[in-house]
Backbone as XML, in Angstrom:
<?xml version="1.0"?>
<chain id="A" units="angstrom">
  <residue number="1" name="UNK">
    <atom name="N" x="-14.115" y="-30.512" z="-33.809"/>
    <atom name="CA" x="-13.559" y="-30.573" z="-32.469"/>
    <atom name="C" x="-13.015" y="-31.968" z="-32.221"/>
  </residue>
  <residue number="2" name="UNK">
    <atom name="N" x="-11.873" y="-32.060" z="-31.558"/>
    <atom name="CA" x="-11.226" y="-33.323" z="-31.263"/>
    <atom name="C" x="-11.897" y="-33.979" z="-30.065"/>
  </residue>
  <residue number="3" name="UNK">
    <atom name="N" x="-12.384" y="-35.207" z="-30.234"/>
    <atom name="CA" x="-13.064" y="-35.914" z="-29.153"/>
    <atom name="C" x="-12.137" y="-36.812" z="-28.356"/>
  </residue>
  <residue number="4" name="UNK">
    <atom name="N" x="-10.835" y="-36.771" z="-28.635"/>
    <atom name="CA" x="-9.888" y="-37.570" z="-27.872"/>
    <atom name="C" x="-9.805" y="-37.058" z="-26.448"/>
  </residue>
  <residue number="5" name="UNK">
    <atom name="N" x="-9.713" y="-37.992" z="-25.521"/>
    <atom name="CA" x="-9.555" y="-37.622" z="-24.122"/>
    <atom name="C" x="-8.067" y="-37.492" z="-23.837"/>
  </residue>
  <residue number="6" name="UNK">
    <atom name="N" x="-7.692" y="-36.356" z="-23.295"/>
    <atom name="CA" x="-6.305" y="-36.119" z="-22.942"/>
    <atom name="C" x="-6.228" y="-36.115" z="-21.422"/>
  </residue>
  <residue number="7" name="UNK">
    <atom name="N" x="-5.439" y="-37.045" z="-20.881"/>
    <atom name="CA" x="-5.289" y="-37.148" z="-19.439"/>
    <atom name="C" x="-3.985" y="-36.500" z="-18.995"/>
  </residue>
  <residue number="8" name="UNK">
    <atom name="N" x="-4.027" y="-35.901" z="-17.837"/>
    <atom name="CA" x="-2.783" y="-35.436" z="-17.241"/>
    <atom name="C" x="-2.044" y="-36.661" z="-16.709"/>
  </residue>
  <residue number="9" name="UNK">
    <atom name="N" x="-0.790" y="-36.501" z="-16.396"/>
    <atom name="CA" x="-0.014" y="-37.602" z="-15.827"/>
    <atom name="C" x="-0.680" y="-38.097" z="-14.546"/>
  </residue>
  <residue number="10" name="UNK">
    <atom name="N" x="-1.108" y="-37.177" z="-13.697"/>
    <atom name="CA" x="-1.777" y="-37.529" z="-12.442"/>
    <atom name="C" x="-3.031" y="-38.360" z="-12.715"/>
  </residue>
  <residue number="11" name="UNK">
    <atom name="N" x="-3.845" y="-37.927" z="-13.651"/>
    <atom name="CA" x="-5.074" y="-38.662" z="-13.978"/>
    <atom name="C" x="-4.759" y="-40.043" z="-14.546"/>
  </residue>
  <residue number="12" name="UNK">
    <atom name="N" x="-3.737" y="-40.124" z="-15.384"/>
    <atom name="CA" x="-3.364" y="-41.401" z="-15.987"/>
    <atom name="C" x="-2.899" y="-42.397" z="-14.920"/>
  </residue>
  <residue number="13" name="UNK">
    <atom name="N" x="-2.142" y="-41.920" z="-13.952"/>
    <atom name="CA" x="-1.658" y="-42.793" z="-12.883"/>
    <atom name="C" x="-2.830" y="-43.272" z="-12.032"/>
  </residue>
  <residue number="14" name="UNK">
    <atom name="N" x="-3.717" y="-42.366" z="-11.688"/>
    <atom name="CA" x="-4.892" y="-42.757" z="-10.892"/>
    <atom name="C" x="-5.742" y="-43.752" z="-11.669"/>
  </residue>
  <residue number="15" name="UNK">
    <atom name="N" x="-5.933" y="-43.522" z="-12.959"/>
    <atom name="CA" x="-6.712" y="-44.444" z="-13.794"/>
    <atom name="C" x="-6.085" y="-45.839" z="-13.796"/>
  </residue>
  <residue number="16" name="UNK">
    <atom name="N" x="-4.755" y="-45.883" z="-13.846"/>
    <atom name="CA" x="-4.032" y="-47.165" z="-13.909"/>
    <atom name="C" x="-4.243" y="-48.012" z="-12.656"/>
  </residue>
  <residue number="17" name="UNK">
    <atom name="N" x="-4.384" y="-47.390" z="-11.500"/>
    <atom name="CA" x="-4.489" y="-48.141" z="-10.244"/>
    <atom name="C" x="-5.882" y="-48.092" z="-9.622"/>
  </residue>
  <residue number="18" name="UNK">
    <atom name="N" x="-6.796" y="-47.408" z="-10.251"/>
    <atom name="CA" x="-8.111" y="-47.135" z="-9.665"/>
    <atom name="C" x="-8.854" y="-48.367" z="-9.160"/>
  </residue>
  <residue number="19" name="UNK">
    <atom name="N" x="-8.899" y="-49.425" z="-9.907"/>
    <atom name="CA" x="-9.698" y="-50.597" z="-9.528"/>
    <atom name="C" x="-8.863" y="-51.734" z="-8.942"/>
  </residue>
  <residue number="20" name="UNK">
    <atom name="N" x="-7.664" y="-51.441" z="-8.496"/>
    <atom name="CA" x="-6.795" y="-52.483" z="-7.939"/>
    <atom name="C" x="-7.190" y="-52.780" z="-6.490"/>
  </residue>
  <residue number="21" name="UNK">
    <atom name="N" x="-6.983" y="-54.038" z="-6.090"/>
    <atom name="CA" x="-7.216" y="-54.438" z="-4.699"/>
    <atom name="C" x="-6.073" y="-53.905" z="-3.831"/>
  </residue>
  <residue number="22" name="UNK">
    <atom name="N" x="-6.211" y="-54.023" z="-2.521"/>
    <atom name="CA" x="-5.145" y="-53.580" z="-1.630"/>
    <atom name="C" x="-3.868" y="-54.367" z="-1.893"/>
  </residue>
  <residue number="23" name="UNK">
    <atom name="N" x="-3.984" y="-55.678" z="-2.122"/>
    <atom name="CA" x="-2.798" y="-56.490" z="-2.426"/>
    <atom name="C" x="-2.139" y="-56.037" z="-3.723"/>
  </residue>
  <residue number="24" name="UNK">
    <atom name="N" x="-2.955" y="-55.731" z="-4.719"/>
    <atom name="CA" x="-2.412" y="-55.264" z="-5.998"/>
    <atom name="C" x="-1.744" y="-53.898" z="-5.847"/>
  </residue>
  <residue number="25" name="UNK">
    <atom name="N" x="-2.330" y="-53.017" z="-5.028"/>
    <atom name="CA" x="-1.710" y="-51.708" z="-4.783"/>
    <atom name="C" x="-0.371" y="-51.878" z="-4.080"/>
  </residue>
  <residue number="26" name="UNK">
    <atom name="N" x="-0.316" y="-52.784" z="-3.111"/>
    <atom name="CA" x="0.944" y="-53.050" z="-2.421"/>
    <atom name="C" x="1.988" y="-53.547" z="-3.411"/>
  </residue>
  <residue number="27" name="UNK">
    <atom name="N" x="1.585" y="-54.383" z="-4.337"/>
    <atom name="CA" x="2.503" y="-54.900" z="-5.351"/>
    <atom name="C" x="3.005" y="-53.783" z="-6.261"/>
  </residue>
  <residue number="28" name="UNK">
    <atom name="N" x="2.110" y="-52.883" z="-6.658"/>
    <atom name="CA" x="2.507" y="-51.741" z="-7.491"/>
    <atom name="C" x="3.568" y="-50.917" z="-6.761"/>
  </residue>
  <residue number="29" name="UNK">
    <atom name="N" x="3.337" y="-50.662" z="-5.479"/>
    <atom name="CA" x="4.289" y="-49.865" z="-4.692"/>
    <atom name="C" x="5.615" y="-50.605" z="-4.562"/>
  </residue>
  <residue number="30" name="UNK">
    <atom name="N" x="5.547" y="-51.884" z="-4.180"/>
    <atom name="CA" x="6.776" y="-52.681" z="-4.022"/>
    <atom name="C" x="7.577" y="-52.729" z="-5.322"/>
  </residue>
  <residue number="31" name="UNK">
    <atom name="N" x="6.890" y="-52.893" z="-6.433"/>
    <atom name="CA" x="7.570" y="-52.952" z="-7.732"/>
    <atom name="C" x="8.178" y="-51.608" z="-8.118"/>
  </residue>
  <residue number="32" name="UNK">
    <atom name="N" x="7.595" y="-50.514" z="-7.628"/>
    <atom name="CA" x="8.065" y="-49.178" z="-7.990"/>
    <atom name="C" x="9.218" y="-48.704" z="-7.123"/>
  </residue>
  <residue number="33" name="UNK">
    <atom name="N" x="9.201" y="-49.078" z="-5.840"/>
    <atom name="CA" x="10.232" y="-48.631" z="-4.913"/>
    <atom name="C" x="11.570" y="-49.234" z="-5.335"/>
  </residue>
  <residue number="34" name="UNK">
    <atom name="N" x="12.550" y="-48.377" z="-5.498"/>
    <atom name="CA" x="13.877" y="-48.822" z="-5.893"/>
    <atom name="C" x="14.011" y="-49.135" z="-7.371"/>
  </residue>
  <residue number="35" name="UNK">
    <atom name="N" x="12.936" y="-48.974" z="-8.111"/>
    <atom name="CA" x="12.953" y="-49.215" z="-9.548"/>
    <atom name="C" x="13.589" y="-48.008" z="-10.236"/>
  </residue>
  <residue number="36" name="UNK">
    <atom name="N" x="13.577" y="-48.017" z="-11.558"/>
    <atom name="CA" x="14.159" y="-46.859" z="-12.241"/>
    <atom name="C" x="13.297" y="-45.623" z="-11.984"/>
  </residue>
  <residue number="37" name="UNK">
    <atom name="N" x="13.832" y="-44.487" z="-12.299"/>
    <atom name="CA" x="13.222" y="-43.215" z="-11.925"/>
    <atom name="C" x="11.902" y="-42.914" z="-12.633"/>
  </residue>
  <residue number="38" name="UNK">
    <atom name="N" x="11.569" y="-43.669" z="-13.641"/>
    <atom name="CA" x="10.293" y="-43.435" z="-14.328"/>
    <atom name="C" x="9.105" y="-43.717" z="-13.424"/>
  </residue>
  <residue number="39" name="UNK">
    <atom name="N" x="9.287" y="-44.521" z="-12.381"/>
    <atom name="CA" x="8.176" y="-44.844" z="-11.482"/>
    <atom name="C" x="7.971" y="-43.790" z="-10.397"/>
  </residue>
  <residue number="40" name="UNK">
    <atom name="N" x="8.921" y="-42.875" z="-10.234"/>
    <atom name="CA" x="8.824" y="-41.878" z="-9.177"/>
    <atom name="C" x="7.589" y="-40.977" z="-9.274"/>
  </residue>
  <residue number="41" name="UNK">
    <atom name="N" x="7.202" y="-40.494" z="-10.457"/>
    <atom name="CA" x="5.974" y="-39.685" z="-10.511"/>
    <atom name="C" x="4.753" y="-40.457" z="-10.024"/>
  </residue>
  <residue number="42" name="UNK">
    <atom name="N" x="4.682" y="-41.738" z="-10.342"/>
    <atom name="CA" x="3.551" y="-42.545" z="-9.883"/>
    <atom name="C" x="3.504" y="-42.655" z="-8.375"/>
  </residue>
  <residue number="43" name="UNK">
    <atom name="N" x="4.666" y="-42.883" z="-7.769"/>
    <atom name="CA" x="4.718" y="-42.946" z="-6.314"/>
    <atom name="C" x="4.345" y="-41.603" z="-5.707"/>
  </residue>
  <residue number="44" name="UNK">
    <atom name="N" x="4.752" y="-40.531" z="-6.356"/>
    <atom name="CA" x="4.393" y="-39.193" z="-5.877"/>
    <atom name="C" x="2.896" y="-38.962" z="-5.895"/>
  </residue>
  <residue number="45" name="UNK">
    <atom name="N" x="2.232" y="-39.415" z="-6.944"/>
    <atom name="CA" x="0.770" y="-39.265" z="-7.035"/>
    <atom name="C" x="0.093" y="-40.093" z="-5.954"/>
  </residue>
  <residue number="46" name="UNK">
    <atom name="N" x="0.573" y="-41.317" z="-5.741"/>
    <atom name="CA" x="-0.017" y="-42.166" z="-4.705"/>
    <atom name="C" x="0.198" y="-41.547" z="-3.324"/>
  </residue>
  <residue number="47" name="UNK">
    <atom name="N" x="1.387" y="-41.001" z="-3.076"/>
    <atom name="CA" x="1.636" y="-40.340" z="-1.804"/>
    <atom name="C" x="0.733" y="-39.118" z="-1.645"/>
  </residue>
  <residue number="48" name="UNK">
    <atom name="N" x="0.530" y="-38.386" z="-2.719"/>
    <atom name="CA" x="-0.340" y="-37.211" z="-2.673"/>
    <atom name="C" x="-1.749" y="-37.605" z="-2.233"/>
  </residue>
  <residue number="49" name="UNK">
    <atom name="N" x="-2.256" y="-38.726" z="-2.750"/>
    <atom name="CA" x="-3.587" y="-39.197" z="-2.363"/>
    <atom name="C" x="-3.639" y="-39.530" z="-0.874"/>
  </residue>
  <residue number="50" name="UNK">
    <atom name="N" x="-2.591" y="-40.186" z="-0.389"/>
    <atom name="CA" x="-2.531" y="-40.511" z="1.040"/>
    <atom name="C" x="-2.479" y="-39.230" z="1.868"/>
  </residue>
  <residue number="51" name="UNK">
    <atom name="N" x="-1.628" y="-38.304" z="1.463"/>
    <atom name="CA" x="-1.445" y="-37.051" z="2.197"/>
    <atom name="C" x="-2.749" y="-36.257" z="2.284"/>
  </residue>
  <residue number="52" name="UNK">
    <atom name="N" x="-3.450" y="-36.166" z="1.172"/>
    <atom name="CA" x="-4.681" y="-35.377" z="1.128"/>
    <atom name="C" x="-5.764" y="-35.944" z="2.041"/>
  </residue>
  <residue number="53" name="UNK">
    <atom name="N" x="-5.745" y="-37.235" z="2.279"/>
    <atom name="CA" x="-6.772" y="-37.872" z="3.106"/>
    <atom name="C" x="-6.311" y="-38.118" z="4.541"/>
  </residue>
  <residue number="54" name="UNK">
    <atom name="N" x="-5.098" y="-37.681" z="4.871"/>
    <atom name="CA" x="-4.562" y="-37.889" z="6.213"/>
    <atom name="C" x="-4.863" y="-36.700" z="7.102"/>
  </residue>
  <residue number="55" name="UNK">
    <atom name="N" x="-5.147" y="-37.003" z="8.366"/>
    <atom name="CA" x="-5.357" y="-35.914" z="9.327"/>
    <atom name="C" x="-3.987" y="-35.338" z="9.707"/>
  </residue>
  <residue number="56" name="UNK">
    <atom name="N" x="-3.975" y="-34.160" z="10.323"/>
    <atom name="CA" x="-2.705" y="-33.512" z="10.663"/>
    <atom name="C" x="-1.772" y="-34.393" z="11.505"/>
  </residue>
  <residue number="57" name="UNK">
    <atom name="N" x="-2.326" y="-35.193" z="12.381"/>
    <atom name="CA" x="-1.505" y="-36.077" z="13.209"/>
    <atom name="C" x="-0.785" y="-37.118" z="12.359"/>
  </residue>
  <residue number="58" name="UNK">
    <atom name="N" x="-1.484" y="-37.703" z="11.409"/>
    <atom name="CA" x="-0.877" y="-38.687" z="10.517"/>
    <atom name="C" x="0.154" y="-38.021" z="9.620"/>
  </residue>
  <residue number="59" name="UNK">
    <atom name="N" x="-0.149" y="-36.812" z="9.125"/>
    <atom name="CA" x="0.815" y="-36.084" z="8.302"/>
    <atom name="C" x="2.093" y="-35.818" z="9.090"/>
  </residue>
  <residue number="60" name="UNK">
    <atom name="N" x="1.945" y="-35.432" z="10.355"/>
    <atom name="CA" x="3.111" y="-35.178" z="11.202"/>
    <atom name="C" x="3.916" y="-36.463" z="11.386"/>
  </residue>
  <residue number="61" name="UNK">
    <atom name="N" x="3.234" y="-37.580" z="11.564"/>
    <atom name="CA" x="3.910" y="-38.869" z="11.706"/>
    <atom name="C" x="4.670" y="-39.233" z="10.421"/>
  </residue>
  <residue number="62" name="UNK">
    <atom name="N" x="4.038" y="-39.014" z="9.275"/>
    <atom name="CA" x="4.694" y="-39.304" z="7.999"/>
    <atom name="C" x="5.940" y="-38.442" z="7.814"/>
  </residue>
  <residue number="63" name="UNK">
    <atom name="N" x="5.826" y="-37.169" z="8.149"/>
    <atom name="CA" x="6.978" y="-36.270" z="8.030"/>
    <atom name="C" x="8.078" y="-36.704" z="8.995"/>
  </residue>
  <residue number="64" name="UNK">
    <atom name="N" x="7.706" y="-37.120" z="10.194"/>
    <atom name="CA" x="8.682" y="-37.606" z="11.156"/>
    <atom name="C" x="9.409" y="-38.842" z="10.643"/>
  </residue>
  <residue number="65" name="UNK">
    <atom name="N" x="8.668" y="-39.772" z="10.037"/>
    <atom name="CA" x="9.275" y="-40.968" z="9.465"/>
    <atom name="C" x="10.236" y="-40.587" z="8.337"/>
  </residue>
  <residue number="66" name="UNK">
    <atom name="N" x="9.814" y="-39.664" z="7.489"/>
    <atom name="CA" x="10.657" y="-39.215" z="6.392"/>
    <atom name="C" x="11.911" y="-38.537" z="6.920"/>
  </residue>
  <residue number="67" name="UNK">
    <atom name="N" x="11.737" y="-37.668" z="7.893"/>
    <atom name="CA" x="12.879" y="-36.960" z="8.469"/>
    <atom name="C" x="13.869" y="-37.948" z="9.067"/>
  </residue>
  <residue number="68" name="UNK">
    <atom name="N" x="13.381" y="-38.920" z="9.798"/>
    <atom name="CA" x="14.262" y="-39.930" z="10.399"/>
    <atom name="C" x="15.030" y="-40.685" z="9.319"/>
  </residue>
  <residue number="69" name="UNK">
    <atom name="N" x="14.320" y="-41.116" z="8.282"/>
    <atom name="CA" x="14.970" y="-41.867" z="7.209"/>
    <atom name="C" x="16.030" y="-41.024" z="6.500"/>
  </residue>
  <residue number="70" name="UNK">
    <atom name="N" x="15.716" y="-39.746" z="6.268"/>
    <atom name="CA" x="16.695" y="-38.865" z="5.620"/>
    <atom name="C" x="17.917" y="-38.643" z="6.505"/>
  </residue>
  <residue number="71" name="UNK">
    <atom name="N" x="17.714" y="-38.566" z="7.815"/>
    <atom name="CA" x="18.859" y="-38.364" z="8.709"/>
    <atom name="C" x="19.747" y="-39.600" z="8.762"/>
  </residue>
  <residue number="72" name="UNK">
    <atom name="N" x="19.194" y="-40.763" z="8.425"/>
    <atom name="CA" x="19.950" y="-42.016" z="8.417"/>
    <atom name="C" x="20.606" y="-42.306" z="7.061"/>
  </residue>
  <residue number="73" name="UNK">
    <atom name="N" x="20.250" y="-41.497" z="6.067"/>
    <atom name="CA" x="20.724" y="-41.733" z="4.709"/>
    <atom name="C" x="21.732" y="-40.670" z="4.321"/>
  </residue>
  <residue number="74" name="UNK">
    <atom name="N" x="22.857" y="-41.105" z="3.793"/>
    <atom name="CA" x="23.870" y="-40.164" z="3.342"/>
    <atom name="C" x="23.372" y="-39.444" z="2.091"/>
  </residue>
  <residue number="75" name="UNK">
    <atom name="N" x="23.479" y="-38.117" z="2.092"/>
    <atom name="CA" x="23.071" y="-37.333" z="0.927"/>
    <atom name="C" x="23.964" y="-37.695" z="-0.257"/>
  </residue>
  <residue number="76" name="UNK">
    <atom name="N" x="23.393" y="-37.836" z="-1.454"/>
    <atom name="CA" x="24.163" y="-38.279" z="-2.617"/>
    <atom name="C" x="25.375" y="-37.412" z="-2.949"/>
  </residue>
  <residue number="77" name="UNK">
    <atom name="N" x="25.322" y="-36.117" z="-2.674"/>
    <atom name="CA" x="26.426" y="-35.233" z="-3.072"/>
    <atom name="C" x="27.431" y="-35.014" z="-1.957"/>
  </residue>
  <residue number="78" name="UNK">
    <atom name="N" x="27.215" y="-35.641" z="-0.794"/>
    <atom name="CA" x="28.194" y="-35.526" z="0.286"/>
    <atom name="C" x="29.256" y="-36.591" z="0.118"/>
  </residue>
  <residue number="79" name="UNK">
    <atom name="N" x="30.466" y="-36.224" z="0.488"/>
    <atom name="CA" x="31.551" y="-37.216" z="0.371"/>
    <atom name="C" x="31.870" y="-37.832" z="1.705"/>
  </residue>
</chain>
């Protein structure tokens, strides 16, 4: 039997940031935002953690912020 540990992408991302301080987490996010697309799955996992621990009011606020930002941003395929 193979004793190698196989992590999912989600588990690997959580493992990478698990013991970071709040300042270090902020740095990870800042470095990832606007970076190449390889960092997007990591940001998605971090957002998922926030979403899962947020109450419905906070989730509604986050969706409102996202909706506002999307309404201010031109869609890539629109001319």
